[in-house]
Steps between C-alpha positions, in 0.01 A plus 500: 500500500542377147451842351800648675754452228753725340266662251402860552126430507542232764711728717239773471198291582630275778454618853813601684415278795498185284879497461768439758647807658874573490514460880358149477726406210799617703395261775462220248832579335348581163584791271278743311577731213493879485121512466447420868214666680605768744481391863389745770802696616594483865630855521150644515402611848152442638287763666389436857128556543499347847554724800810460715360488852821593681532709813518841324180416312333378817580836659316668214203269553498576870481871426222457244141583592177538304558870441844443348371206298224713348751773420725244330205371298399854400851570376486176298175609331649841420803334343270282287325812375832678436629201302187491285510872426871488419460205262215685326721805456782284363260359242389853414862610452586209271179533299537875456855487366434196281217690332714814480797329334277294274307808391820688418638202307190430295432867432841554348504166319141550381584843355798347326289219354239744371769702329664191359178355363532724196877539493583131549746552789372220723854386596545836671183443704625155593831645616317753715293225659813291554674796662219547749453134582865405526579805714225413744603134508865595551408708806295213639788256443748725680266521798492119516879492502491728803264264683472156331226390741269752332496298177183326386155529647617428855204272571710182547723680750207645695328162502819351644520774763143446613572127509765572762823534296718805539610614154795742534415853389149417384325761716766770509431862410757496220320203349179700516639796306661278237183293467262796464722691259596184312145395424416857406766512229443138392131560429572835337766325292240284327594164651228241553498557872243628744491705817304239696776266621740779598215676681461191719871503578498875564205462736685233695804728537279782626343262751840384621667838527237754599429364853875491573556874448860431402698400195828324431539692173456834676653435840420848626128436452426353841232582754441376848198282427485224764247282321509200268856385562463136401467275196147420613381859465700557184348202321151619588570840347662342193183293457296819515732682258483210255120503509500877455723463193255257341209726592667803343598309185162342426257704708426181693536543878336168587706324235812659645425367845435152359819517293704568811330208673512252212844568359709588798423530866545180697345652813156659491223587741174692505648823636766505228235441233306808602812718517627385161161566340496848654848567359392378154192721506714798596732441205216453251307810595810718533602414145141530379452840661809660345475337157134594466575856604800540271350333192141623525542805725231359724652490847305278730372272225634146474508389136847343454549233769825341378797537267371217280134505406327265257215739428132418507371158410141541392281436201416789267205706616173388341625156400274275706624183330857551623618309808827512693498121514262208529507157663592343167822701496630336818620199302688732266648682799631168634659432162655846505638422845665185368651688206611782728662251736686333213618832358594619847706186562675550165561864581648410840720235345636742242540772759690265730732390222570860403557601863742211559690591185530861614613392848777285354613706204393863550518571872862386548620742234581867538221732601496687171401176327171504690446860390565401139252215542228743607582735216483212253154402626389862471639523149326186377171588671494851356586391147239223498211712631592787267520272199178322599316829532624617162477177301236285669269757654169580334337841489150473643210739529497696826122526502469121500747482784306744717173330412629163614688625805205709613716783629721778371700530821772284351583749228845550653586136432426520127810488277459623143854412399532449123124560456294786363245711688196330656684170503729339751775238489379198695849354544651828618208549737577158648878514537547867575261478796636227729222548755231731370435276200373227729194702588382512140602160368211306648242745368636621168621162364638673191834328459650422164527140378877536506501527879553125577856494355595765754358303790806276507725804516290642782511161670881498491528866598281444802776279643653829607206563729218250544227736616386720216626290211292200598177694518581666169556175310166340583314828486617556144420146393162450661354846464435426134240234584157652453255215540509133573160371419337768717515876520766507771694811586842457339684664788406199712732275303780756513470517878470125558780430253728744678409347834570150367844593371592705804375224732700243306814706558474628858274218636303736721134429569328687782676835476511509120127428481419792728752729329340442160150546638596827666689620192203437272244613757278212390407237758323295233840376385578348840407140419657485149825652624518268800435187291748608233776577749453171684518297178801701377682443828430125507609466138818700546594328829509169313808622310691751712475767769368852479721776367564653842598165652729429205692822550514441873650160431751649255617732775546205736260640759389240758127560460255301711181389330159506668530138610708189448412199292324213675786254463735733687336385824709186471780721634536640850680798645802285580537412131539859382651682799861612516673319792831685460442791735708800594387604844585731787480463873298733722827653623759510222830678471533790260785321324282198427207710378719699263654180364160338447353806331800545272535138396133417436220645291211385718244759603388334823665288768341268756581586860584171673661342804649160573479498879179560692689646795594799288138569412404634840643844426259572220210252518318709763314204636373358172540124478565374150512132580356315796763307691268219597446385141723219376586461138667215321780607273349318207179700527657847481631638173841660537703704255780244497260213439324685221828590332619139531179379336544744215860396450402135475236580239740720304753216473261323266538776243774500233625846595804472725501864598203454731675229701780719631322599818401140563845348457690742722448358847214270577502469875272225624297591806391226732121487531352600830402227737134418548343743740796735504401864520627669186403838635721442801788418268445827326494693826822341618696590189804713577462852364745574219551863392408578142825490298630806324448473125761639264484506120788253474365257758171319434330289770463209257878460491530421869169386639345158478141466387379487860695818576365682197145379560492502879161534676403864538215626716316769307410827672437751226604656171702814444552678169829601345389864492431488873842359581677758283296774664603378845869495405497844339327653800735328745236294678720262703647446846836393645585155631528620856164675487140387504291498186276755673769762435455461125343809336136461398363606163145617444279385214550835327878458516476144368298611196656840444697389192209314336490398219875532431670348801880533526719216377751310712779626274410857597598420856819661633672214682741739669212627712413154633655288770490143364482359853178682583179294515167574331179391672268431206202378699318836536507551124427151368152382410426244774176376344535452124282256314647149511405162357569140589731292279199280417283787373375441148610732221153643436480613862850645491431676171168650610648625827803651330312668217188625672689642798767653278788335684868539429637212707322200646695303763441126531508375861466149636307369799759609756535858380814446292534676168571245230481722193361814345277558198519805277324605182754316286406170664138545387544591134344265249835402352647410838195299606495308172866405544439388858194300397697310239768428759225370723378264227851368442583443866179308573 
C-alpha cells in the first residue's frame, strides 16, 4: 500500500497484514529494521480439546453406564454453581476493600483539605494524598513482580487460553492472589483502572482451579477428586469462570456468556451454553445478594447487580416531551460510531506504540525500574487531579445537582473539596470517584467548561487500563449535551458515545451490546447501541486490530481467528504442513525414547511402521490399506517428493540458507514401472530399527533425503507427557519377553499428574534399563483427526479450530503420514508468507 511509509501516521493507520512479515522477508533474503512486527512465538504450547481414545480411556467408556453418566453430569452442574458463587464472593471481597481503603483515604485527605482551606496548607494535603496513593501503588507493583503474569487486565491472556493456547502460569492460584490484591490496591491508589478486566481474569482462574481440588502453589492442598482431568473439561470451566467474571463486574449474566463465546472459546455447544449461563447467573446473584445486604441492610433484596453500574437512564418524572431517543437520532448515532471508531483506532495505535516501547526499553531493565515507573504514573496522576480539582473545579449548588440527578442516594460521591457549604466541586466529584461518578454524569450534566482540557490527560492515563478510562472520557464529553434539535435525554448521548469509543477500541459487538443493555437496564437502547458498535468496529478495523488482539500479537501468541481469508484456499494442507517428522515405532527401546524426548521439544509423536509384517502384533485385525488396490508412484504424495518439490522452489529465492537441505544429497529415484504395485514395494521394504539419537549426532548429517523422508505408515499419535509417564512408571518389557508382560496403566494413573506432568529431565536414568522396550500402542490415540494433503486451507482451519485440536496429521492415499499441522502452521502470518511463496512459484 502506498500509505505504508516511514511516517508515524502511516505506520499507525496501515493494517499489519498489508506489509511483508519477517518470516517471508527471510525467505526472500530481505532485511527489515528494528520496527518489525512480532511473529507468533513457537514456544507456546497448545491445549488439546480432543479426547485421546486410547485403551485406558476405552476401559473407562466400557465401565460407563447411564447412572454414572448422570452422576458425572450432576457433579459438573454443581461445579458450575460453585464457580459462580466463588467468583461472586471474590468480587465482593475486592469491592469491599476498595471502598474501605478509598473511604479511609478520602476521609483523612478531606479533613486535611477542610482545615487547609482557611490556613492555606494545601501542599500538606497533597502530600497526604500522594502518600496514600503511592503506597497503594507500590504494594500493587510488588505483587506484580512476584507474579508478572498478573499484570494488566488479563483479558488478552484469557482470550488466548480459550482460543486453545496454553499461557504459562495464567490460571495458577498465585496469579489469582496477586491479581485480586493488585487490582484492589491499584484502584484504591487512584489510578485510572477498573476492577472489570481483572475480575474476568480472576473468574477464569477460579474456573480452572476449583474443579481440580489441588494447587501447584500449595502442594499440600490436594484431594482425591477423580473428575475433570483433561484440557477439555478445564477449558469448559474456564469459559464458565470468564463469563462469571463479566457477570459479576457488570451485572450482566447474558453478556458474560456471550463474551465467553465471542471473544474466546473455539468450541461451543448447546449444553455448554446453558451451563455457562447458569454459572453467570450464580455469580451475579451471589454478588447482588451480599452487596445489597451489606450496603442497604436488606438481606434478600437484589438492588446492586454488578461492581460497575451506570445508574438509571430515564427522563425526569413529569416531563412528557422528553424522549430517550428518536428515529432521527439514528443518523447521529452512526456518526458517533464513525468518530468512536476513529478515536478507538488512534487510541489502539498509541497504546501499541507505548507498549512496544515498554517491552523494548522498560521490561529488560531491573525490576525496580518497573516499580519506579508505576510510582511515577501515580505521582503524575495524583498531582494533576489534585491541581485540577483546586484550580479548574467549579463550586456548584448541591440543590441543583439533586434536582437534576433525581436522587439523593449518591450523596456519598459528592466531593466538596475547596468549596463552601451547600456547594460541591464538580472536578473533584469526577476524579475522586473513579466508578461512582459514572452513575451521576449522564443525569447531572454539571461539568465545568474547563473539563475538555483534562480529557486528553484522561485519554492518556487510560492507556494504563482500557476499561474504565474509555468510558470515562466519552461520558465526560458527551454528558454535557442537553438537546439536539429535540428534547432528548442527555444521558443517551453519554451512553452511545461511551459505547462508540469502547467499541472502537475492543471491537466487540454482540457481547458488548448485551452488557450495556443489562448494565443500564434499558432495552430501548438495544438498537442504537448495536448500530453504533457495528459502525465503530467497521471503522476501526479499517486501520488496525482491537486492543486485545494487539496485545496478544505483542506477546507473540499464535491466536487463530474465526476463519481464514478467501484467498487462502489457494493453498492446501501439503503447502503448510511440516514434513520433517520425529516419530516413534510401536515398540521402541527406552534408550531411543529418552534420546528423542531429550533432544526435541515436540509435544506429540506419530507412531509409525515401515514394514507391514510388523503390524500384525498390534493391528488387531484392522486393515489400513487394501492389498488389491494398485497405485502409481506419481499419484501418491510422499514426504521425500514433497520435500524435493519444496527444495526446488526454494532455490529460486535469493537466500542461500534455505538451500542447505536441498544441496546435501539429492538421490534420484527411478520412477516405478507402469502397473507396478507401489504398495507391494512398501510391504517388501526391509525393516530398519529406529536409530538412536544423541545430541551430537543429527540424522541430517548421515541420511540421504530418501532416508530422512522414508515412507511411514501412520497408526496413531502419542503425546510427550504420555511417553514420559510410561518411562517414569517403568512401563516396558525385556527383549526376551512378550509385550503382554508389560505393566498396564489405568486411565486414573495416566492422568494422575494432570495438569503438571513430569518432565523428561526429572527422570532418573539409573533406574532404567536402556535395552528395555516400550509398547506404546495401548496408550497412543489410534484415531486422531487426519486430513489429506489436498485438503484446502479453509477446511483444515475449520476442523482444527472448531474441534480444538493440538496436532493434525496429514496422510496420503496409502495411509502414510506425510506431514503434521499444528497451530503455528495456521496463524495468519504463516499463511500469508506461504501464500506469497505460492504466488512466486506459480
